[in-house]
C-alpha positions in Angstrom: 67.7 124.2 60.3 69.8 125.9 63.0 71.0 123.6 65.8 71.1 124.8 69.4 74.8 124.4 70.3 75.4 125.1 74.0 77.8 128.0 74.6 80.4 126.6 77.1 84.0 125.8 77.2 86.0 123.3 79.2 88.2 125.1 81.8 91.3 124.0 83.7 90.5 120.8 85.6 93.4 121.3 88.0 91.2 124.0 89.8 87.9 122.3 89.3 85.6 122.7 92.3 82.2 121.2 93.1 81.6 124.0 95.6 83.5 127.1 96.7 85.3 125.5 99.6 86.6 122.4 97.8 89.1 122.7 94.9 90.5 119.7 93.0 94.2 119.4 93.5 96.1 116.5 92.2 98.9 117.1 94.6 96.4 117.1 97.5 95.0 113.9 96.3 98.5 112.4 96.1 99.3 113.7 99.5 96.2 112.2 101.1 96.7 108.7 99.4 100.3 108.7 100.5 99.3 109.7 104.0 96.8 106.8 104.1 99.5 104.3 102.8 102.0 105.6 105.3 99.5 105.2 108.1 98.6 101.6 106.9 102.3 100.8 106.7 103.1 102.1 110.2 100.8 99.6 111.9 101.8 96.1 113.1 101.7 93.9 110.1 99.5 90.9 110.9 97.1 88.5 109.3 93.3 89.1 109.3 91.1 87.0 111.5 87.5 86.6 112.6 86.6 87.9 116.1 83.7 85.7 117.3 81.4 86.6 120.2 77.9 85.9 121.3 75.2 88.5 121.9 72.7 88.5 124.8 70.4 86.2 122.9 73.2 83.6 122.3 73.6 84.4 118.6 77.2 84.1 117.3 78.5 87.3 115.8 81.6 87.1 113.6 83.5 90.3 112.8 86.4 90.3 110.4 89.5 92.1 111.5 91.4 93.3 108.5 94.8 91.9 107.4 97.0 94.9 107.9 99.5 93.6 105.4 96.9 93.5 102.6 95.5 96.9 103.6 99.0 98.4 103.2 99.5 96.7 99.8 96.1 98.0 98.6 96.9 101.5 99.7 100.2 101.5 97.8 98.3 100.1 94.7 95.9 103.1 95.1 98.9 105.5 95.3 100.2 103.9 92.0 96.8 104.4 90.5 96.5 108.0 91.5 100.1 108.8 90.5 99.9 107.0 87.1 100.1 110.3 85.2 103.1 111.4 87.2 105.4 108.4 86.8 108.7 109.1 85.1 110.7 106.4 83.3 112.8 105.8 86.4 109.8 105.2 88.6 108.0 103.1 85.9 111.1 100.9 85.5 111.5 100.4 89.2 107.8 99.6 89.8 107.8 97.2 86.8 110.9 95.5 88.2 109.2 95.1 91.6 106.0 93.7 90.1 108.0 91.3 87.9 109.8 90.1 91.1 106.3 89.4 92.7 105.2 87.5 89.5 108.4 85.5 89.6 107.9 84.6 93.3 104.3 83.5 92.5 105.6 81.3 89.7 108.4 79.9 91.9 106.0 79.1 94.8 103.3 77.7 92.6 105.9 75.4 91.0 107.2 74.4 94.4 103.7 73.7 95.6 102.8 71.6 92.6 106.0 69.5 92.8 105.5 68.9 96.5 101.8 68.0 96.0 102.7 65.5 93.2 105.2 63.7 95.5 102.4 63.1 98.1 100.7 59.8 98.4 96.9 59.6 97.7 96.1 59.4 101.5 97.8 62.7 102.2 96.2 64.3 99.2 92.8 63.3 100.5 93.7 64.6 103.9 94.8 67.9 102.5 91.6 68.2 100.5 89.5 67.5 103.5 91.3 70.4 105.2 90.4 72.7 102.3 93.9 72.7 100.8 93.8 72.0 97.0 96.6 72.2 94.5 95.6 74.4 91.6 98.3 74.4 89.0 99.8 77.9 88.5 98.4 79.2 91.8 99.7 79.3 95.4 97.0 77.8 97.6 98.9 76.1 100.5 98.5 78.3 103.6 102.3 78.5 104.4 103.3 79.3 100.9 100.5 81.9 100.7 101.9 83.5 103.8 105.4 83.5 102.4 104.1 85.2 99.2 102.2 87.9 101.2 105.2 88.8 103.2 107.3 89.0 100.0 104.6 91.2 98.4 104.6 93.4 101.4 108.3 94.0 101.1 108.0 94.7 97.4 105.2 97.2 98.0 107.2 98.9 100.7 109.9 99.4 98.0 107.3 100.7 95.5 106.0 103.1 98.1 109.6 104.3 98.8 110.0 104.9 95.0 106.7 106.9 94.9 108.1 109.0 97.8 111.3 109.6 95.8 109.2 110.5 92.8 107.3 113.2 94.7 110.6 114.7 95.6 111.8 114.6 92.0 108.6 116.2 90.8 108.8 118.8 93.7 105.2 118.0 94.5 105.0 119.6 97.9 106.7 122.8 97.2 105.1 125.9 98.7 102.5 127.3 96.3 101.6 130.9 95.8 97.9 131.6 96.2 96.0 134.5 94.8 93.6 136.3 97.2 
């Protein structure tokens, strides 16, 4: 019995295109994600909040305004994800160091929170729980400590983004390319 084996070959994915106008380019993808991260990082860094208003019928409409700090952090994480195949040992070591510092800060703040919580009397613990503040061992849940952690993470992700920028220079990502007509 003869099997029907399709006659095709896998081409170069660097120049893959879904239509004639769009070609896949890793460097273009890196450039666009870095541009988005740069734009997110150039805005005023502030917490998210709910904007509440009432419509003509008196219904309350709540709209969430994004936390620009978290938006920046997520856009740098996306850059790391896109550039995972480009990381050299220097960048990997630097990024790992920054992520370890974030982990250490989380551990430090969680320990501080737990120690502080354990020193409280039962009345204060009940009051905190009624305000939605719970001590979860190993986690940072107190609002002030969470804010401190987010600001620390923001600075670490700024450092990571700077390293990704240096990496693009080391890789000569944005050199002029020769195109065939």
